[in-house]
LOTIZA-295987 format. One record per residue: residue number from 1; residue in one letter; y, z, x of N, C-alpha, C in turn. Coordinates in steps of 0.001 Angstrom, whole numbers. Layout:
N
SITE num residu      ny      nz      nx     cay     caz     cax      cy      cz      cx
SITE NUM      A       Y       Z       X       Y       Z       X       Y       Z       X
...
This chain:
347
SITE num residu      ny      nz      nx     cay     caz     cax      cy      cz      cx
SITE   1      M    8843  -24243    8384    8528  -22981    9034    9582  -22706   10098
SITE   2      W    9947  -21420   10247   10916  -21071   11270   10581  -19700   11879
SITE   3      R   11093  -19493   13087   10892  -18227   13778   12053  -17305   13482
SITE   4      L   11747  -16030   13233   12793  -15061   12935   13462  -14575   14213
SITE   5      D   14767  -14353   14130   15519  -13836   15273   15431  -12308   15318
SITE   6      I   14198  -11830   15316   13904  -10402   15427   13146  -10219   16739
SITE   7      P   13416   -9142   17484   12777   -8985   18795   11262   -9187   18753
SITE   8      Q   10752   -9706   19842    9340  -10046   19986    8499   -8793   20220
SITE   9      S    7363   -8695   19515    6433   -7585   19761    5796   -7755   21137
SITE  10      R    5650   -6634   21828    4982   -6647   23118    4436   -5252   23382
SITE  11      D    3871   -5049   24541    3283   -3764   24869    4310   -2650   24740
SITE  12      R    3999   -1641   23923    4846    -471   23683    6166    -817   22983
SITE  13      Y    6236   -1988   22367    7385   -2364   21551    6830   -3100   20335
SITE  14      F    6841   -2422   19189    6133   -2929   18015    7123   -3283   16911
SITE  15      V    6928   -4427   16289    7736   -4844   15142    6867   -4775   13894
SITE  16      K    7335   -4044   12884    6560   -3875   11650    7451   -4165   10455
SITE  17      T    7040   -5113    9646    7808   -5506    8470    7591   -4516    7329
SITE  18      A    8648   -4272    6563    8571   -3368    5417    7757   -4004    4293
SITE  19      P    7267   -3185    3332    6501   -3744    2206    7250   -4833    1448
SITE  20      S    8579   -4729    1371    9355   -5748     669    9353   -7076    1400
SITE  21      G    9063   -7040    2714    9091   -8242    3523   10486   -8678    3920
SITE  22      R   11518   -7952    3485   12895   -8370    3710   13593   -7622    4841
SITE  23      V   12926   -6673    5430   13496   -5909    6543   12350   -5527    7473
SITE  24      A   12644   -5364    8739   11625   -4994    9718   12183   -3923   10640
SITE  25      V   11278   -3158   11230   11675   -2143   12194   11024   -2453   13536
SITE  26      A   11794   -2302   14596   11277   -2451   15951   11200   -1062   16562
SITE  27      A    9977    -626   16868    9764     711   17427    9578     597   18933
SITE  28      D   10494    1187   19689   10434    1193   21151    9834    2520   21602
SITE  29      M    8587    2488   22047    7887    3715   22397    8433    4369   23672
SITE  30      D    9034    3571   24562    9585    4136   25794   10969    4746   25561
SITE  31      A   11808    4031   24814   13144    4558   24510   13119    5555   23367
SITE  32      R   11967    5674   22686   11819    6578   21535   12896    6293   20488
SITE  33      S   12951    5030   20067   13957    4643   19087   13372    3658   18092
SITE  34      F   14018    3574   16916   13635    2644   15864   14881    1842   15489
SITE  35      T   14787     518   15557   15898    -353   15213   15500   -1214   14016
SITE  36      F   16397   -1309   13032   16099   -2003   11776   16844   -3339   11719
SITE  37      F   16125   -4387   11281   16676   -5738   11210   16390   -6336    9833
SITE  38      N   17325   -7189    9358   16981   -8013    8205   16358   -9305    8709
SITE  39      L   15962  -10185    7802   15242  -11385    8213   16145  -12441    8854
SITE  40      R   17452  -12200    8866   18349  -13092    9615   18483  -12648   11067
SITE  41      G   17913  -11467   11364   18023  -10939   12712   19182   -9983   12900
SITE  42      D   19942   -9697   11817   21055   -8754   11913   20524   -7328   12012
SITE  43      Q   21125   -6517   12881   20721   -5120   12998   21352   -4310   11878
SITE  44      N   20497   -3624   11097   20966   -2864    9937   20958   -1363   10145
SITE  45      G   20492    -913   11265   20463     532   11502   19678     863   12756
SITE  46      W   19809    2117   13195   19138    2575   14407   18865    4067   14267
SITE  47      S   17697    4491   14692   17330    5914   14636   16842    6364   16004
SITE  48      D   17377    7498   16452   16995    8082   17731   15819    9024   17507
SITE  49      A   14677    8743   18135   13490    9584   17962   13176   10401   19207
SITE  50      R   14123   10470   20154   13881   11260   21354   13724   12735   20991
SITE  51      G   12744   13366   21577   12482   14769   21297   11588   15007   20100
SITE  52      L   11234   13928   19387   10352   14063   18221    8925   13763   18639
SITE  53      D    8019   14668   18350    6605   14492   18703    5882   13879   17505
SITE  54      L    6058   12575   17329    5508   11889   16158    4006   11681   16297
SITE  55      I    3286   11974   15218    1837   11746   15168    1554   10372   14578
SITE  56      W    2208   10065   13481    2120    8752   12859    3403    8486   12095
SITE  57      W    3667    7234   11829    4815    6854   11002    4474    5591   10225
SITE  58      A    5154    5395    9106    4905    4229    8256    6134    3992    7388
SITE  59      W    6227    2784    6851    7298    2496    5893    7027    3230    4578
SITE  60      L    8083    3715    3937    7971    4148    2547    7658    2924    1698
SITE  61      S    6939    3120     606    6492    1979    -200    7644    1222    -842
SITE  62      D    8843    1837    -966    9995    1124   -1527   10860     486    -444
SITE  63      S   10410     552     809   11096     -68    1953   12472     530    2240
SITE  64      S   12711    1759    1791   14024    2373    1999   14133    3114    3322
SITE  65      G   13018    3314    4015   13038    4045    5273   11629    4352    5729
SITE  66      L   11511    5230    6710   10230    5571    7295    9813    6987    6908
SITE  67      V    8513    7188    6765    7935    8514    6577    7036    8772    7782
SITE  68      A    7043   10002    8268    6294   10308    9485    5820   11752    9470
SITE  69      A    4779   12007   10248    4320   13373   10510    4611   13668   11971
SITE  70      M    5134   14863   12248    5438   15205   13635    5111   16668   13912
SITE  71      R    4689   16918   15130    4413   18283   15560    5730   19009   15770
SITE  72      A    5762   20283   15381    6994   21063   15510    6652   22536   15658
SITE  73      T    7633   23313   16078    7511   24759   16146    8571   25363   15230
SITE  74      V    8132   26133   14261    9024   26758   13286    8816   28266   13336
SITE  75      D    9868   28996   13654    9788   30464   13746    8666   30910   14672
SITE  76      G    8500   30189   15782    7520   30573   16784    6096   30164   16509
SITE  77      R    5856   29445   15410    4490   29020   15087    4407   27504   15113
SITE  78      S    3253   27004   15510    3032   25560   15562    2689   25032   14173
SITE  79      T    3257   23897   13830    3006   23312   12519    3197   21804   12612
SITE  80      T    2919   21115   11524    3174   19683   11406    4099   19455   10221
SITE  81      Q    5180   18741   10459    6165   18493    9413    6081   17053    8917
SITE  82      L    6318   16882    7607    6440   15551    7019    7931   15264    6877
SITE  83      V    8378   14132    7424    9806   13826    7454   10046   12393    6990
SITE  84      V   11262   12115    6538   11715   10754    6251   13002   10519    7036
SITE  85      F   13197    9262    7452   14401    8953    8220   14561    7440    8307
SITE  86      G   15739    7024    8774   15976    5633    9105   16349    4739    7952
SITE  87      Y   16939    3602    8293   17382    2568    7378   18278    3177    6299
SITE  88      Q   17858    3206    5037   18700    3758    3980   18543    5266    3822
SITE  89      R   17637    5868    4604   17370    7306    4470   18171    8163    5437
SITE  90      G   18899    7543    6351   19792    8287    7224   19065    9136    8251
SITE  91      F   19643   10314    8507   19091   11198    9514   17796   11858    9037
SITE  92      L   17145   12536    9955   15852   13155    9686   15940   14194    8566
SITE  93      T   15054   14074    7580   14973   15048    6488   13544   15569    6416
SITE  94      V   13390   16882    6507   12074   17510    6448   11696   17739    4986
SITE  95      L   10521   17238    4592   10072   17379    3207    9037   18479    3025
SITE  96      G    8323   18837    4085    7288   19859    3959    6564   20030    5277
SITE  97      E    5650   21000    5311    4908   21252    6535    3563   21884    6215
SITE  98      D    2669   21825    7198    1367   22453    7077     738   22481    8462
SITE  99      P      50   23568    8832    -567   23632   10160   -1568   22515   10415
SITE 100      V   -2367   22142    9390   -3361   21093    9554   -2711   19716    9570
SITE 101      G   -1651   19565    8800    -944   18295    8765    -856   17705    7382
SITE 102      P     356   17474    6861     506   16792    5570      61   15347    5686
SITE 103      D    -490   14820    4584   -1086   13487    4629    -935   12820    3269
SITE 104      D   -1331   11556    3189   -1388   10782    1946     -61   10757    1188
SITE 105      P    1066   10430    1830    2337   10400    1089    2338    9316      21
SITE 106      R    2798    9670   -1181    2851    8747   -2310    4222    8859   -2979
SITE 107      L    4935    7732   -3072    6285    7716   -3629    6239    7609   -5147
SITE 108      S    7119    8357   -5825    7161    8342   -7290    7742    7028   -7797
SITE 109      P    7489    6687   -9072    7997    5419   -9616    9507    5268   -9523
SITE 110      D   10264    6381   -9642   11723    6282   -9575   12250    6373   -8146
SITE 111      G   11352    6541   -7167   11757    6581   -5778   12464    7846   -5340
SITE 112      R   12409    8901   -6149   13128   10135   -5819   12240   11227   -5232
SITE 113      W   10938   11137   -5480   10016   12182   -5048    8911   11582   -4174
SITE 114      L    8416   12409   -3272    7271   12037   -2455    6213   13129   -2617
SITE 115      A    5039   12731   -3095    3918   13667   -3191    3065   13522   -1937
SITE 116      F    2512   14615   -1449    1617   14575    -301     610   15705    -419
SITE 117      S    -445   15620     373   -1505   16620     301   -1624   17351    1630
SITE 118      T   -2154   18566    1563   -2507   19324    2766   -3962   19744    2631
SITE 119      K   -4638   19835    3745   -6086   20019    3711   -6482   21380    4271
SITE 120      C   -6845   22275    3398   -7515   23526    3741   -6697   24405    4684
SITE 121      C   -6618   25626    4554   -7125   26337    3402   -5991   27192    2844
SITE 122      P   -5516   26980    1629   -6160   26176     591   -5745   24702     671
SITE 123      W   -6414   23896    -126   -6005   22512    -322   -4836   22508   -1299
SITE 124      R   -3803   21694    -990   -2618   21689   -1846   -2124   20265   -2065
SITE 125      I   -1437   20088   -3182    -649   18881   -3428     782   19333   -3678
SITE 126      V    1699   18753   -2910    3106   19150   -2933    3944   17934   -3290
SITE 127      A    5031   18150   -4026    6000   17098   -4314    7363   17558   -3827
SITE 128      S    8050   16705   -3077    9376   17030   -2546   10341   15898   -2860
SITE 129      R   11582   16280   -3157   12617   15268   -3299   12881   14628   -1937
SITE 130      L   13170   13340   -1947   13364   12646    -681   14620   13098      53
SITE 131      D   15554   13728    -661   16734   14251      32   16516   15662     560
SITE 132      G   15296   16205     360   14966   17524     870   15498   18679      64
SITE 133      S   16092   18406   -1104   16731   19469   -1885   15760   20294   -2717
SITE 134      D   14533   19844   -2884   13585   20558   -3743   12169   20232   -3304
SITE 135      G   11322   21237   -3280    9914   21056   -2974    9069   21944   -3866
SITE 136      R    7975   21401   -4397    7167   22142   -5364    5678   21979   -5059
SITE 137      V    4966   23084   -5047    3512   23045   -4942    2965   22814   -6341
SITE 138      L    2303   21669   -6540    1811   21308   -7868     384   21778   -8105
SITE 139      V    -437   21735   -7050   -1854   22071   -7189   -2297   22852   -5955
SITE 140      T   -3098   23872   -6183   -3708   24629   -5091   -5175   24844   -5430
SITE 141      G   -6044   24624   -4440   -7472   24783   -4700   -8231   25177   -3452
SITE 142      A   -9336   25887   -3677  -10181   26299   -2553  -11140   25199   -2127
SITE 143      L  -11368   24216   -3012  -12284   23114   -2728  -11496   21822   -2543
SITE 144      P  -12085   20823   -1880  -11367   19582   -1595  -10838   18888   -2842
SITE 145      I   -9619   18383   -2745   -8996   17569   -3781   -8378   16350   -3109
SITE 146      S   -8299   15245   -3852   -7772   13985   -3311   -6542   13570   -4109
SITE 147      L   -5429   13379   -3419   -4229   12863   -4065   -4401   11368   -4296
SITE 148      L   -4229   10937   -5547   -4384    9527   -5891   -3041    8795   -5924
SITE 149      G   -2060    9372   -6610    -767    8711   -6725     -26    9179   -7957
SITE 150      W     761    8286   -8550    1593    8598   -9716    1254    7641  -10856
SITE 151      D    1429    8122  -12091    1302    7221  -13232    2691    6760  -13669
SITE 152      A    2755    5970  -14728    4025    5403  -15169    4987    6457  -15692
SITE 153      D    4481    7631  -16078    5315    8710  -16597    5686    9718  -15522
SITE 154      S    5574    9323  -14262    5922   10175  -13115    5107   11462  -13084
SITE 155      R    3849   11362  -13468    2926   12472  -13286    2019   12172  -12101
SITE 156      V    1702   13201  -11351     855   13049  -10179    -607   13041  -10607
SITE 157      M   -1383   12114  -10040   -2813   12022  -10325   -3588   12493   -9095
SITE 158      Y   -4610   13294   -9333   -5474   13731   -8240   -6887   13914   -8771
SITE 159      S   -7846   14003   -7871   -9234   14170   -8287   -9876   15310   -7518
SITE 160      D  -10881   15913   -8160  -11731   16879   -7478  -13151   16284   -7450
SITE 161      S  -14147   17100   -7353  -15511   16582   -7226  -16061   15977   -8514
SITE 162      R  -15421   16273   -9649  -15986   15804  -10924  -14985   15109  -11838
SITE 163      Q  -13675   15315  -11645  -12710   14827  -12612  -11463   14239  -11944
SITE 164      I  -10724   13438  -12732   -9369   13007  -12389   -8412   13821  -13246
SITE 165      H   -7353   14330  -12626   -6386   15182  -13318   -4987   14578  -13226
SITE 166      W   -4150   14925  -14191   -2733   14591  -14175   -1934   15881  -14239
SITE 167      V    -844   15973  -13470       7   17153  -13501    1454   16699  -13356
SITE 168      G    2351   17343  -14127    3761   16987  -14093    4508   17693  -12970
SITE 169      L    5737   17298  -12750    6543   17898  -11694    6915   19342  -11977
SITE 170      D    6739   19776  -13226    6989   21177  -13533    5811   22055  -13151
SITE 171      A    4758   21431  -12590    3583   22153  -12075    2884   22976  -13150
SITE 172      T    2961   22521  -14384    2256   23217  -15453     782   22828  -15407
SITE 173      T       4   23443  -16286   -1408   23081  -16393   -1525   21581  -16624
SITE 174      P   -2439   20909  -15940   -2572   19454  -16100   -2587   19038  -17563
SITE 175      T   -1846   17947  -17857   -1760   17493  -19240   -3087   16951  -19742
SITE 176      R   -3889   16414  -18832   -5202   15959  -19252   -6083   15764  -18021
SITE 177      A   -7370   15665  -18271   -8341   15400  -17207   -9468   14576  -17808
SITE 178      I  -10036   13687  -17009  -11162   12890  -17467  -12283   12981  -16444
SITE 179      D  -13497   12813  -16939  -14657   12907  -16074  -14797   11635  -15238
SITE 180      L  -15236   11781  -13979  -15453   10635  -13103  -16675    9821  -13517
SITE 181      G  -17475   10365  -14432  -18648    9643  -14901  -19805    9672  -13931
SITE 182      L  -19822   10656  -13034  -20927   10769  -12091  -22088   11520  -12721
SITE 183      P  -23317   11163  -12398  -24474   11864  -12958  -24480   13341  -12560
SITE 184      Q  -25204   14109  -13330  -25360   15522  -13011  -25932   15675  -11606
SITE 185      G  -25321   16553  -10823  -25793   16787   -9465  -25169   15899   -8416
SITE 186      V  -24357   14918   -8836  -23643   14043   -7907  -22169   14426   -7925
SITE 187      N  -21592   14652   -6759  -20198   15081   -6661  -19412   14139   -5757
SITE 188      A  -18162   13893   -6146  -17278   13079   -5318  -16818   13901   -4120
SITE 189      V  -16772   13265   -2961  -16260   13926   -1760  -14921   13320   -1339
SITE 190      G  -14474   12311   -2065  -13187   11687   -1793  -12937   10543   -2746
SITE 191      A  -11667   10285   -3052  -11303    9172   -3930   -9907    8698   -3557
SITE 192      R   -9639    7425   -3829   -8298    6890   -3577   -8061    5668   -4452
SITE 193      I   -6795    5383   -4721   -6429    4191   -5477   -6440    3000   -4533
SITE 194      L   -7231    1986   -4871   -7309     769   -4069   -6193    -204   -4443
SITE 195      E   -5966    -364   -5734   -4911   -1228   -6255   -4418    -630   -7560
SITE 196      Q   -3117    -736   -7808   -2526    -263   -9056   -1594   -1343   -9578
SITE 197      S   -1646   -1592  -10882    -802   -2636  -11458     667   -2253  -11318
SITE 198      P    1568   -3238  -11239    2988   -2930  -11098    3547   -2013  -12173
SITE 199      D    3017   -2104  -13399    3490   -1218  -14463    2701      89  -14519
SITE 200      R    1738     273  -13592     912    1480  -13467      49    1740  -14697
SITE 201      A    -219     686  -15484   -1070     842  -16662   -2541     901  -16288
SITE 202      G   -2892     351  -15146   -4289     333  -14717   -4382     439  -13214
SITE 203      A   -5564     839  -12747   -5779     970  -11305   -7262     851  -11001
SITE 204      F   -7569     404   -9793   -8931     439   -9282   -9043    1624   -8334
SITE 205      I  -10058    2452   -8558  -10228    3675   -7780  -11551    3626   -7030
SITE 206      G  -11508    3840   -5733  -12703    3925   -4921  -13180    5359   -4819
SITE 207      I  -14477    5567   -5007  -15043    6921   -5026  -16166    7028   -4006
SITE 208      F  -16070    7993   -3106  -17161    8362   -2212  -17856    9587   -2804
SITE 209      A  -19187    9578   -2841  -19940   10700   -3398  -20948   11212   -2381
SITE 210      D  -21516   12373   -2679  -22482   12970   -1755  -23882   12387   -1904
SITE 211      R  -24067   11534   -2921  -25319   10799   -3084  -25049    9599   -3981
SITE 212      T  -26043    8719   -4113  -25798    7482   -4833  -25571    7727   -6325
SITE 213      F  -24873    6775   -6955  -24618    6841   -8393  -24520    5416   -8919
SITE 214      P  -24631    5214  -10235  -24635    3854  -10793  -23423    3048  -10347
SITE 215      G  -23682    1854   -9816  -22621     982   -9354  -22237    1187   -7903
SITE 216      A  -22790    2206   -7251  -22449    2486   -5854  -23350    1713   -4916
SITE 217      G  -22864    1504   -3689  -23656     838   -2677  -24489    1838   -1893
SITE 218      S  -25079    1363    -811  -25952    2214     -10  -25204    3337     687
SITE 219      N  -23874    3191     801  -23069    4241    1436  -22492    5219     425
SITE 220      N  -23030    5206    -794  -22587    6116   -1868  -21120    5898   -2243
SITE 221      Y  -20668    4655   -2138  -19284    4316   -2473  -19280    3326   -3630
SITE 222      G  -18457    3618   -4642  -18346    2734   -5791  -16915    2636   -6268
SITE 223      I  -16650    1652   -7119  -15304    1393   -7623  -15301    1509   -9137
SITE 224      R  -14264    2137   -9664  -14065    2249  -11102  -12680    1714  -11468
SITE 225      R  -12579    1180  -12688  -11296     710  -13213  -10735    1764  -14157
SITE 226      L   -9542    2272  -13852   -8901    3304  -14661   -7843    2670  -15543
SITE 227      V   -7978    2857  -16861   -6990    2386  -17830   -6695    3543  -18770
SITE 228      G   -5477    4042  -18750   -5139    5205  -19578   -5985    6390  -19169
SITE 229      D   -6766    6904  -20109   -7628    8049  -19805   -9103    7661  -19862
SITE 230      R   -9405    6383  -19534  -10792    5935  -19531  -11127    5252  -18211
SITE 231      L  -12343    5464  -17732  -12857    4814  -16538  -13944    3821  -16933
SITE 232      Y  -13940    2659  -16281  -14931    1627  -16556  -15615    1239  -15242
SITE 233      E  -16897     903  -15331  -17593     402  -14148  -17077    -992  -13822
SITE 234      V  -17074   -1311  -12531  -16628   -2623  -12064  -17845   -3372  -11546
SITE 235      T  -18120   -4537  -12120  -19293   -5300  -11685  -19055   -5932  -10317
SITE 236      S  -17835   -6392  -10085  -17498   -6943   -8774  -15988   -6948   -8632
SITE 237      L  -15517   -6775   -7406  -14086   -6819   -7129  -13893   -7310   -5706
SITE 238      G  -13271   -8455   -5587  -12964   -8975   -4267  -11575   -8548   -3830
SITE 239      H  -11054   -9240   -2844   -9713   -8954   -2356   -8679   -9466   -3349
SITE 240      I   -7746   -8608   -3768   -6663   -9015   -4655   -5553   -9616   -3802
SITE 241      V   -5256  -10900   -4015   -4269  -11574   -3175   -2855  -11408   -3701
SITE 242      G   -2694  -10993   -4963   -1356  -10787   -5495   -1365  -10611   -7002
SITE 243      W    -222  -10169   -7522     -51   -9920   -8955     820  -11006   -9561
SITE 244      L     336  -11605  -10664    1099  -12620  -11376    2187  -11999  -12227
SITE 245      N    1894  -10841  -12786    2826  -10112  -13648    2420   -8646  -13619
SITE 246      D    2892   -7865  -14572    2622   -6428  -14564    1145   -6084  -14719
SITE 247      R     345   -7009  -15291   -1054   -6669  -15580   -2071   -7623  -14989
SITE 248      E   -1682   -8847  -14671   -2640   -9842  -14201   -2576  -10014  -12687
SITE 249      F   -3760  -10083  -12074   -3830  -10308  -10643   -4725  -11506  -10346
SITE 250      V   -4615  -12013   -9106   -5441  -13125   -8634   -6337  -12599   -7527
SITE 251      E   -7650  -12848   -7675   -8604  -12453   -6650   -8827  -13588   -5660
SITE 252      S   -9325  -13221   -4478   -9652  -14221   -3474  -11024  -14812   -3794
SITE 253      Q  -11043  -15786   -4704  -12284  -16433   -5094  -12016  -17906   -5356
SITE 254      R  -13094  -18689   -5460  -12999  -20136   -5655  -13668  -20545   -6955
SITE 255      P  -12926  -21257   -7840  -11475  -21420   -7846  -10792  -20138   -8343
SITE 256      P   -9502  -19963   -8093   -8818  -18725   -8488   -8649  -18614  -10005
SITE 257      V   -8744  -17384  -10512   -8508  -17104  -11923   -7589  -15898  -12032
SITE 258      A   -6994  -15713  -13196   -6153  -14544  -13467   -6981  -13511  -14220
SITE 259      T   -6930  -12244  -13757   -7677  -11157  -14388   -6709  -10096  -14887
SITE 260      D   -6899   -9663  -16127   -6082   -8608  -16728   -6724   -7267  -16398
SITE 261      I   -6026   -6401  -15673   -6615   -5136  -15250   -6846   -4202  -16426
SITE 262      V   -6074   -4353  -17504   -6205   -3459  -18657   -7397   -3847  -19519
SITE 263      T   -7523   -5140  -19840   -8600   -5587  -20724   -9830   -6046  -19949
SITE 264      G   -9653   -6407  -18683  -10757   -6951  -17906  -11023   -8418  -18167
SITE 265      S  -10250   -9040  -19049  -10458  -10443  -19396   -9918  -11358  -18295
SITE 266      R  -10485  -12575  -18243  -10071  -13553  -17252   -9631  -14840  -17940
SITE 267      R   -8715  -15548  -17274   -8294  -16853  -17786   -8127  -17821  -16622
SITE 268      S   -8292  -19093  -16932   -8180  -20128  -15920   -6725  -20316  -15508
SITE 269      L   -6534  -20661  -14249   -5197  -20987  -13742   -5019  -22494  -13598
SITE 270      G   -5974  -23257  -14130   -5869  -24705  -14088   -6133  -25303  -12724
SITE 271      V   -6831  -24541  -11867   -7141  -25024  -10521   -8610  -25416  -10479
SITE 272      S   -8892  -26669  -10134  -10280  -27130  -10073  -10822  -27144   -8649
SITE 273      D   -9956  -27006   -7665  -10357  -27028   -6252  -11168  -25781   -5930
SITE 274      D  -12454  -25960   -5606  -13304  -24817   -5282  -13708  -24812   -3803
SITE 275      Q  -12926  -25513   -2963  -13225  -25567   -1537  -12413  -24573    -729
SITE 276      Q  -11315  -24094   -1310  -10437  -23179    -590  -10448  -21803   -1255
SITE 277      E  -10358  -20774    -439  -10298  -19398    -935   -8917  -18830    -623
SITE 278      P   -8128  -18453   -1642   -6748  -18005   -1395   -6696  -16687    -628
SITE 279      N   -5652  -16561     193   -5428  -15339     969   -4218  -14554     505
SITE 280      A   -3231  -15257     -83   -1993  -14563    -454   -1292  -15322   -1569
SITE 281      L    -504  -14585   -2359     279  -15141   -3460    1726  -14700   -3302
SITE 282      S    2641  -15662   -3276    4071  -15374   -3201    4781  -16213   -4245
SITE 283      G    5392  -15538   -5245    5956  -16288   -6358    4849  -17039   -7074
SITE 284      R    4966  -18353   -7171    3912  -19165   -7808    3049  -19878   -6774
SITE 285      I    3231  -19575   -5487    2537  -20286   -4422    1309  -19511   -3956
SITE 286      L     138  -20163   -4046   -1096  -19629   -3472   -1293  -20257   -2096
SITE 287      L   -1650  -19429   -1117   -1874  -19913     244   -3280  -19567     679
SITE 288      A   -3975  -20548    1244   -5317  -20358    1795   -5269  -20691    3279
SITE 289      Q   -5765  -19759    4105   -5768  -19961    5552   -7190  -19913    6072
SITE 290      G   -7655  -21018    6649   -8987  -21049    7227   -9012  -20475    8618
SITE 291      N   -8111  -20969    9474   -7943  -20439   10824   -6496  -20682   11235
SITE 292      R   -6215  -20661   12526   -4823  -20784   12975   -4205  -22136   12654
SITE 293      T   -5025  -23164   12526   -4488  -24502   12293   -4808  -25053   10909
SITE 294      E   -5712  -24410   10169   -6082  -24885    8839   -5424  -24024    7770
SITE 295      M   -4513  -24644    7011   -3783  -23906    5997   -3485  -24834    4827
SITE 296      S   -3554  -24286    3598   -3313  -25078    2397   -2521  -24257    1399
SITE 297      V   -1757  -24926     541    -966  -24250    -485   -1080  -25021   -1793
SITE 298      L    -834  -24313   -2894    -710  -24976   -4193     270  -24214   -5052
SITE 299      R     849  -24930   -6028    1809  -24344   -6962    1103  -24056   -8277
SITE 300      L     986  -22787   -8636     343  -22424   -9897    1139  -23002  -11060
SITE 301      G     423  -23571  -12008    1067  -24188  -13159    1413  -25646  -12962
SITE 302      L    1313  -26135  -11709    1623  -27535  -11428     472  -28269  -10761
SITE 303      D    -207  -27616   -9819   -1231  -28280   -9018   -2626  -27807   -9402
SITE 304      D   -3594  -28732   -9355   -4980  -28344   -9562   -5773  -28372   -8260
SITE 305      H   -5143  -28876   -7165   -5770  -28889   -5856   -4780  -28369   -4807
SITE 306      Y   -5341  -27821   -3731   -4518  -27375   -2619   -4006  -28570   -1817
SITE 307      R   -2881  -28379   -1155   -2318  -29392    -269   -2413  -28884    1163
SITE 308      S   -3081  -29661    2032   -3254  -29259    3426   -1942  -29390    4190
SITE 309      L   -1737  -28477    5159    -512  -28444    5941    -814  -28671    7411
SITE 310      N     158  -29224    8115     117  -29290    9563     933  -28120   10104
SITE 311      V     268  -27170   10727     944  -25977   11227     603  -25792   12704
SITE 312      P    1495  -25130   13446    1184  -24854   14855       5  -23898   14964
SITE 313      G    -699  -23948   16056   -1904  -23138   16211   -1664  -21750   16764
SITE 314      N    -428  -21253   16646    -134  -19934   17221      43  -18850   16168
SITE 315      L    -321  -19139   14911    -144  -18165   13846   -1379  -17279   13730
SITE 316      G   -1153  -15969   13639   -2263  -15048   13456   -2781  -15096   12034
SITE 317      C   -3788  -14304   11755   -4365  -14281   10415   -3505  -13453    9470
SITE 318      C   -3898  -13458    8263   -3377  -12537    7247   -1906  -12753    6928
SITE 319      P   -1557  -13857    6246    -166  -14083    5844     319  -12986    4902
SITE 320      A    1555  -12560    5076    2138  -11514    4235    3139  -12145    3272
SITE 321      P    2896  -12089    1951    3852  -12656     996    5131  -11824     947
SITE 322      I    6281  -12493     957    7556  -11772     892    8415  -12267    -268
SITE 323      G    7765  -12898   -1266    8460  -13309   -2482    9078  -14687   -2386
SITE 324      D    9350  -15282   -3551   10021  -16578   -3656    9272  -17688   -2928
SITE 325      G    7933  -17570   -2840    7147  -18601   -2191    7138  -18526    -676
SITE 326      L    7668  -17460    -117    7736  -17303    1337    6588  -16431    1844
SITE 327      F    6107  -16751    3049    5035  -15993    3689    5429  -15695    5131
SITE 328      R    5153  -14464    5560    5454  -14080    6939    4171  -14041    7753
SITE 329      F    4234  -14528    8977    3113  -14502    9910    3544  -13838   11210
SITE 330      L    2623  -13129   11820    2830  -12650   13180    2169  -13646   14117
SITE 331      G    2959  -14265   14970    2426  -15253   15886    1643  -14624   17021
SITE 332      M     779  -15412   17621      19  -14931   18761     928  -14621   19942
SITE 333      D    2161  -15150   19918    3127  -14901   20981    3972  -13655   20729
SITE 334      G    3708  -12944   19608    4452  -11724   19317    5696  -11917   18468
SITE 335      W    6083  -13160   18183    7243  -13430   17330    6808  -13477   15865
SITE 336      L    7766  -13245   14971    7525  -13356   13535    7979  -14727   13053
SITE 337      Y    7155  -15333   12163    7450  -16648   11611    7401  -16583   10089
SITE 338      V    8159  -17463    9445    8173  -17554    7978    7844  -18982    7565
SITE 339      L    6922  -19099    6609    6554  -20384    6022    7098  -20452    4601
SITE 340      D    7834  -21516    4272    8332  -21737    2917    7266  -22497    2135
SITE 341      G    6512  -21775    1318    5424  -22389     573    5879  -23374    -473
SITE 342      E    7053  -23130   -1067    7572  -24070   -2079    7836  -25432   -1460
SITE 343      V    8470  -25447    -306    8741  -26702     378    7448  -27356     845
SITE 344      A    6551  -26535    1383    5292  -27063    1923    4406  -27665     833
SITE 345      A    4481  -27118    -383    3603  -27575   -1460    4161  -28789   -2200
SITE 346      T    5424  -29130   -1962    6032  -30253   -2664    5630  -31568   -2017
SITE 347      P    5025  -32472   -2784    4579  -33757   -2204    5740  -34534   -1606
């Protein structure tokens, strides 16, 4: 385990690692700046945010830069703009705007388009090129709609109160729609993709409804498995700790098994240890963390039991897998640490 030479998080100075785990941004709220670092601590870029009234910001899902919403005045009217900037995205690029505020940004499979939604009135789904050269309104409606994401064919998926729809970037009539499977008189009030397979062949979708429906809990919330143009009820779904391949994932259960999101079938991973519950998967390494000092790892395909580790007691919860058997932790002291699971799991 080693500490990264990236600035320490502290009050009004936040370090946030990109989804890839290979780059991080340090946001200085007082200097209004964003500085980008690789995991060696080298500075890879800097963005000046002075004068920008940012509401929220986040990494793009491909780790190429930041997406943010900011308050602005355009032609004398107040609005909220959706922008991308920083790291590989360069200077500020405006992708769209809406008085209420653009939300739910979703990156296309090829990384060239960003879809986002605006809420009332009307409700819209818009797709813009990340370089700002093109923007298209794909869907407009008087009633609430939820942007879900993209499928493998770069079509945007969204839902209304009764159906899931697909629409292409040419904004033509949706190529297809399927029923949410809700009983008569029950309507969805919101939906979102909880997990999607790397090849986008399947996804788990969470649905909030205005009243209970089969498979839903007391809060009128239920989960469905989407494969192609069919929805299936889900009997149970725990936390997905990682994907083994394009279709199989590992759940946080004891002992761990591999589940195919398309077929729903399960297979053993050859692990007989039922005392540990995995938290994260990086490469072939499963990691289970009990608390700050209790941690175990195993190598899928080689080990049938976890191996306990001696670790310092300053590591926070929730290890973040960054590939190749590596896991990133945010320490209680504000520094970032990396654990090499391959080395740790080797007897």
